[in-house]
C-alpha positions in Angstrom: -36.1 27.1 -6.6 -32.3 27.1 -6.9 -30.9 24.3 -8.9 -27.3 23.2 -8.2 -25.0 23.8 -11.1 -23.1 20.8 -12.6 -19.4 20.6 -11.6 -17.1 22.2 -14.1 -13.7 20.8 -15.1 -11.8 22.7 -12.5 -14.2 21.7 -9.7 -13.9 18.1 -10.7 -10.1 18.3 -10.7 -10.1 20.0 -7.3 -12.4 17.3 -5.9 -10.1 14.6 -7.3 -7.0 16.3 -5.8 -8.7 16.4 -2.4 -9.5 12.7 -2.7 -5.9 11.9 -3.7 -4.6 14.0 -0.8 -6.7 11.9 1.6 -5.7 8.5 0.2 -2.0 9.1 -0.2 -1.0 8.8 3.5 -3.1 5.6 3.8 -1.5 4.1 0.7 1.9 5.1 2.1 1.2 3.3 5.4 0.2 0.1 3.7 3.3 0.3 1.4 5.6 0.8 4.4 4.1 -2.2 6.2 4.6 -4.4 3.1 8.2 -3.2 2.6 9.0 -3.6 6.3 7.8 -7.2 6.3 9.8 -7.9 3.1 12.9 -6.5 4.9 12.3 -8.8 7.9 12.0 -11.8 5.7 15.2 -10.8 3.9 17.0 -10.5 7.2 15.8 -13.9 8.4 16.7 -15.7 5.2 20.1 -17.5 5.0 22.7 -15.5 3.2 24.1 -18.4 1.1 23.8 -22.2 0.7 20.6 -24.1 0.9 17.3 -22.2 1.1 15.6 -22.1 4.5 13.2 -25.0 5.2 9.5 -24.3 5.0 8.0 -24.5 8.5 4.9 -26.2 7.2 6.9 -29.1 5.8 8.7 -29.7 9.1 5.4 -30.4 10.8 4.7 -33.6 8.8 
């Protein structure tokens, strides 16, 4: 019966690198969505003077 050998240090690092390569694009997509929404909020905010009113408060 052939027993599997435990992973060595190099094999573990290669496995971790493969996992990181797979997750990096997904993380980047989420980060770009967050930064895009922050950018939209910054564009919609008034440039000077009073802060924009909260829409939830205007419904009262």
